[in-house]
N, C-alpha and C positions, 0 to 999 in steps of 0.2 A: 503494498499500497505506502503509495508516495501522495505526496503535498504537496501543491504549485504555490508557488508567490501570485500575488496579486499585485498591481502597478503601486497602492500606499505601502506595501508591507507586509498582511497581513497574507496568514494558509490559511485557504481555503483543502476543506476537508472533499476526495472521490461525492461526497456527494454533492460536493456545491455549499454545503453549514456552513456558515464560520461562524470561529471561535470568540464567545466574546466572556471580556479580561478573565474573569470569573474565572475561566471551564477547566477540571481537568483535564488533562489525560494520561489512559493510562495508566491513575488510580498517583498521576504523578505533578506536579505544584510544576506548572507553567513559571518559569520565572518573571511574564509579567502581572503575575496576581501580585497583588498591591497586600501589603504585609497586613493590613487594617483588614484584612480577609483572610488572613492563612490562618494555621493550627497552632495552637502551643507548639505539639508535635511537629512537624509539618518545619516552624521556624529554629527549633532547637534543631531536627537536619541540616536542615540549613544552615544554622551558624556550625556546625561540626563539621560537615563537609567544605565551608572558604575555611575555613580553621587549616584543616587534614592541608590541599593547599596550598593554607599559605605558608604550611613551616617546608610540606617540602616545599616549595618556591625559594622560601629565606639559603633550603640547605643546596642545593645549587645557585643560589649564588655564591653564596662561605664558597663551593666546591670548583666552581670557576675560577672566586677572587685567589682561594691557593695553590690553583693550577696559576697562571701569570703571577703572584709572587714566586711563586718556586719554578718557577721556570730566569725570573727575573737573580735572584739571587744564586743557579747556576752559575749562570753567565758573568757571576760580579764572581763566583769563587774562581769559575774557570782562568776570570783575570787576575785574580788573588795569586793563584799555583804558577801563573805562564813568567809574575814577578818575581815570583820565591825562585825561580830555578837560575831564571837567568842573575840573580842576585846567587844564588849560588857558582856560578860561572867567573860569577865577573870580581869575588870579594879573593877567593887564591892569587887574580891577575891584583891586582889591585893590593892584596900584601905585599907580590914579592920586589914590585916597583916603589912603595913604599923603602924599605930594608931594604931594595940597593939605592933610593933616594937618600939615604941614611948614609951609605957605605961610600957614596960623590962626599959626601963633608968629611970624612977622613976619619971618619966609624968600622972597628974591621969589620966584615960583610957576619958572622955569626953573635955579633954582641949586636948587629942590626936587625935581623932579627928577628930578635931576644926583643928589643925595647917594642919590637911592632906586635912579634905576639901579649907579652907583659899589657902593647896599648887593650888590645883584645879581654884578657882577664879583667882587666880596669872594668876594661866597657857589662862584661855580664855582672861582674858584685852586685854595679849599681842598678841595671835591668833589675840583678836578682832582688836585694834591696825597698826598689820602688816596688814589686810582684809582691813580696811577702806587706808590704804594712799599708798596699789595696783590698788584702785579703784579709785581714790584720781588723781591716772599716766593716767588710760587709758585715750585710746582718741578715736572717731569712725577712724573704716580703711582710714582714703584720700586719701592711695594707691589706694587701690582697690577699692573705689569707684572712683575716679580719672580714672583709667583706660578702666576702665567699659566707664567708658562716653568716650574718646577717639574712646573706639570700637563700642557703637551702631554711632559714628558722620564720620567717617572709612564706615563703612558700610551705613549707609546717604549717604555719600560721600560727606558729611557739611563739612568744608573748619569751621576748632578750632579757638575759637572767641578771636578777640584777649585781653587780656587782657587790663584796663585799664589804661590809659594814667594820669600819678601821675601830679594834676595839683599845680602847688607852686602858689605862694597867695603873 
């Protein structure tokens, strides 16, 4: 059974009868039925269907955003890898050039390489101490954890527990 469209956009039944705004077709409410003419069950069914569709579309949007972001991160990471490989090849060449330059100043070749190596050790010690200081400053993400706990309590409709009262002795 097929329906046709009349020039005004209303569908015509094969027998020529046109449905009115509140008609139900095959036990199903038409989307054009005004809200005040729908039953509570129909409204709840429409709401749950629309909510499920919205959640599904939001999930698809997040997936698309994550794929785009992941691609950008992958390209950026590949750029860093190439830069690190180039730096890995450049450091020995520059180290040898620095040692030979120091040797040209009149210092023996062995001591020239020792000076360059000592410079790298000094650089490594400075970087390690900066890293240790930053790790000591790092704290767990209390703000995010607290926010997540508050969200879970709101979803469960549990009141926020009162902080323990300070007792003075």
